[in-house]
C-alpha positions in Angstrom: 20.2 18.0 16.6 18.0 15.8 19.2 14.8 15.3 17.3 13.6 12.2 15.9 11.7 11.5 12.6 10.1 8.2 11.4 10.4 7.5 7.8 8.5 4.9 5.7 9.8 3.1 2.4 8.2 3.1 -0.8 7.7 0.6 -3.7 10.8 -1.4 -4.4 11.5 -2.2 -0.8 9.3 -5.3 -1.0 10.4 -8.9 -0.4 8.7 -11.9 0.6 8.7 -12.6 4.2 8.7 -8.8 5.1 7.3 -8.2 8.7 6.7 -12.0 9.3 9.0 -11.7 12.3 6.6 -8.9 13.9 3.6 -11.0 13.0 5.3 -14.1 15.0 6.1 -11.9 18.0 3.6 -9.2 18.4 -0.3 -9.3 18.6 -0.6 -5.5 17.1 1.3 -7.0 13.9 -1.3 -9.8 13.7 -4.2 -7.5 13.9 -2.7 -5.4 11.3 -2.6 -7.9 8.6 -6.0 -9.1 9.7 -7.3 -5.5 9.0 -5.6 -5.3 5.8 -7.1 -8.8 4.5 -10.5 -7.3 5.3 -10.0 -4.0 3.8 -8.7 -5.4 0.6 -10.7 -8.6 0.1 -7.6 -10.8 -0.6 -4.8 -12.4 1.4 -2.2 -9.8 1.3 -0.6 -11.4 4.5 0.1 -14.6 2.4 1.7 -12.7 -0.5 3.8 -10.6 1.9 5.2 -13.7 3.5 5.4 -16.2 0.8 5.1 -14.6 -2.5 5.3 -15.4 -5.3 7.5 -12.6 -6.2 6.0 -12.1 -9.5 2.7 -11.5 -7.7 4.2 -9.5 -5.0 5.9 -7.2 -7.6 2.5 -6.1 -9.0 2.3 -2.4 -8.3 -1.5 -3.0 -6.9 -0.3 -5.6 -4.7 3.0 -4.0 -3.7 1.8 -0.8 -2.4 -0.7 -2.1 0.3 1.6 -4.9 1.1 4.5 -2.6 1.9 2.1 -0.2 3.8 0.6 -3.1 5.9 4.2 -4.3 6.7 5.3 -1.0 7.7 2.4 -0.4 9.9 2.8 -3.7 11.5 6.4 -2.8 12.3 5.3 0.7 13.6 2.5 -1.0 15.8 4.9 -3.6 17.2 7.0 -0.8 18.3 4.0 0.9 19.9 3.6 -2.2 22.2 7.0 -1.3 23.8 7.0 2.5 23.8 4.5 5.4 23.6 7.3 7.7 22.0 6.1 10.1 19.5 8.5 11.5 17.0 8.7 15.2 15.8 8.1 14.3 12.2 7.1 11.6 9.8 8.0 11.4 6.2 7.8 8.4 3.5 9.2 7.8 0.0 6.4 8.2 -2.6 4.0 5.5 -1.4 5.5 5.7 2.0 3.8 9.0 2.4 0.5 7.2 2.9 2.2 5.1 5.7 3.4 8.5 7.4 0.0 9.7 7.5 -1.3 6.7 9.2 1.4 7.0 11.6 0.6 10.5 12.3 -3.1 9.6 13.0 -4.3 11.5 10.0 -5.4 8.5 7.8 -7.4 5.5 9.0 -5.3 2.3 8.3 -8.2 0.5 6.2 -8.8 3.6 4.1 -4.9 3.8 3.6 -4.6 0.2 2.2 -7.8 0.5 0.0 -6.4 3.8 -1.3 -3.0 2.4 -2.2 -4.2 -0.7 -4.0 -6.4 1.5 -6.1 -3.5 3.9 -6.6 -1.4 1.1 -7.9 -4.2 -0.1 -10.0 -4.8 3.2 -11.6 -0.9 3.8 -12.2 -0.9 0.5 -14.1 -4.1 1.0 -16.0 -3.3 4.8 -16.7 -0.4 3.9 -19.3 -0.5 1.7 -22.4 2.0 -1.1 -22.0 5.4 -0.2 -23.4 4.6 3.7 -23.4 6.4 4.5 -20.4 9.9 3.9 -18.9 12.2 4.9 -16.1 16.0 4.9 -15.6 18.3 5.7 -12.8 21.0 8.0 -13.3 24.3 7.8 -11.2 26.9 10.4 -10.9 25.1 13.5 -12.2 23.8 16.4 -10.1 20.2 17.6 -10.2 20.9 20.6 -12.5 22.6 18.4 -15.1 19.8 15.8 -15.0 17.2 18.4 -15.4 19.2 19.9 -18.5 19.4 16.4 -20.0 15.6 16.0 -19.4 14.7 19.4 -21.0 17.0 18.5 -24.1 15.3 14.9 -24.4 11.7 16.3 -24.4 9.7 17.6 -26.9 5.9 18.8 -27.2 4.4 15.4 -27.3 6.9 13.3 -25.2 8.3 14.2 -21.9 11.4 13.0 -19.6 11.3 14.2 -16.1 13.3 13.9 -12.9 10.9 11.8 -10.9 12.9 10.7 -7.8 15.6 12.9 -6.5 16.9 10.3 -4.2 20.6 11.8 -3.3 22.7 14.2 -4.8 24.1 11.7 -7.4 21.2 9.3 -7.8 18.3 10.5 -9.7 15.4 8.4 -11.5 14.2 9.9 -14.8 10.8 9.1 -15.8 8.4 9.6 -18.8 7.6 8.6 -22.5 10.0 5.8 -23.7 11.5 7.6 -26.8 12.2 10.6 -24.3 13.7 8.8 -21.4 15.9 6.6 -23.8 17.1 10.0 -25.3 17.7 11.2 -21.9 19.6 8.0 -20.8 21.9 8.7 -23.9 22.5 12.4 -23.3 23.2 11.5 -19.4 26.0 9.2 -20.7 27.5 11.7 -22.9 27.2 14.3 -20.0 29.4 12.2 -17.8 27.1 10.0 -15.6 28.9 7.1 -14.0 26.1 4.8 -14.7 22.7 4.8 -16.2 20.3 2.0 -15.5 16.9 1.2 -17.2 14.6 0.2 -14.5 12.5 -2.9 -14.7 9.2 -1.2 -14.2 6.2 -0.7 -16.5 4.8 2.3 -14.7 6.4 5.7 -15.4 5.8 6.9 -12.0 5.9 10.7 -10.9 5.7 11.9 -14.5 3.0 13.4 -16.7 1.9 10.1 -17.8 0.2 9.7 -14.3 -2.2 12.4 -15.0 -5.1 10.0 -15.6 -4.2 8.0 -12.6 -4.1 11.1 -10.5 -7.6 12.1 -11.6 -8.8 8.9 -10.7 -7.1 8.8 -7.4 -8.4 12.4 -6.5 -12.1 10.9 -6.7 -11.2 8.4 -4.0 -9.2 10.6 -2.0 -12.2 13.1 -1.6 -14.4 10.2 0.0 -11.9 9.9 2.9 -11.8 12.0 5.8 -8.3 13.3 6.9 -7.9 13.9 10.6 -5.5 16.1 12.6 -2.0 15.1 12.6 0.1 13.9 16.0 3.0 15.4 14.2 3.7 17.0 10.9 4.4 15.0 7.8 7.0 16.3 5.5 5.5 15.8 2.1 6.9 14.7 -1.1 5.5 17.7 -3.1 6.7 20.5 -1.1 9.5 18.9 1.1 7.9 21.1 4.0 6.3 19.9 7.3 2.4 19.8 6.8 0.2 20.3 9.5 -3.2 21.1 7.5 -5.1 17.9 6.9 -7.4 20.0 4.5 -4.4 20.0 2.0 -3.6 16.3 2.0 -6.0 15.3 -0.8 -4.3 17.9 -3.1 -1.0 17.0 -2.1 -1.3 13.3 -2.5 -2.9 13.9 -6.0 -0.1 16.1 -7.2 2.4 13.7 -6.0 1.7 11.1 -8.6 2.9 13.8 -11.3 5.4 15.4 -9.1 9.0 14.2 -8.3 9.8 12.7 -4.9 12.2 15.3 -3.5 14.0 13.0 -1.1 17.2 15.3 -0.9 15.2 18.3 0.2 13.1 16.2 2.7 16.4 15.1 4.3 17.9 18.4 4.5 14.5 19.8 5.9 14.7 17.3 8.7 18.3 18.5 9.3 17.1 22.1 9.5 14.3 21.1 11.9 17.0 19.7 14.3 16.4 16.0 13.6 19.4 14.0 14.9 18.0 10.5 14.3 16.1 9.1 11.6 14.2 5.7 12.0 13.2 3.8 9.0 10.2 1.7 9.9 9.1 -1.1 7.3 10.7 -3.5 4.9 14.5 -2.8 3.7 17.1 -0.1 4.4 16.9 2.1 1.3 16.0 5.3 3.0 18.5 5.4 5.8 21.0 4.6 3.1 19.9 7.8 1.1 19.7 9.8 4.3 23.4 8.9 5.0 24.5 10.0 1.5 22.7 13.3 1.8 23.5 14.4 5.4 26.5 12.0 6.6 26.2 13.3 10.3 22.7 12.3 11.1 22.0 9.1 13.1 20.0 6.4 11.5 18.4 3.3 12.7 16.1 0.6 11.0 13.0 -1.4 12.4 13.0 -4.1 9.5 13.0 -6.9 11.6 11.7 -7.6 15.1 15.4 -8.2 16.1 16.0 -4.7 15.6 13.5 -3.6 18.3 15.9 -3.2 21.2 18.4 -1.2 19.3 15.7 1.3 18.0 14.2 1.5 21.8 17.7 2.1 23.3 18.2 5.0 20.8 14.8 6.4 21.4 15.3 6.4 25.1 
């Protein structure tokens, strides 16, 4: 259990001021935000540092902002060490960051792609058509049963984010998700929380967005990996860059298998997981899934010395 994995957060981890400490302290972080602004044609740095929150929380802004913040932190770490982890992984959007970290996807291509990804996701569903809810205290088998009972031929509810053994997010059509929420409570869920999001991610409603995204992915070159990326769709280490466009397309309509990803890291003898980027959501989930795994965060520049000591 002596291998290291770098993991990268997804949507929901954003906050105004993210990665500003790296920007202030490291030239590579400053270059990262300059590159992102050039690729996007708007000032993602200002939005990331100053908000306003309503703008930063827009899906098409959130996604490139989190990716840029995470790569700024990663590149800052790279100024202090040339350490290469055994694996990379990311939660949903974070998989794009993982691909940049692995050297397979150019950073400017990545921020452009995830900006479009967010735009396609928002435009792919009529307002009020989709919903997501978090179910706490039910296992995956029970949630899958609830989703099957709540769905019909026209409206689906599916397990979208399998975040921990007892924290699973359901996504899909409003009527089906609402029905699933009632059934989950009846089945004994500790809490069912309707999430304040307008995009039903990782559900069949993302099919149109996935088709549009695939056309953009086909324009991008994916290079060889410096280390494998454990993908959301298969929860297995991927080394073949020719499969990346297909896996990223499927990701939009498939569940994020974070429990399986974490367990695969353990099976691959990963003993230390370092979450790089805004927030500490993923390390919290890792600890719920595999309590004995060591975790660390590179959320602020002040975290740098601790991470470096662990990598040594």
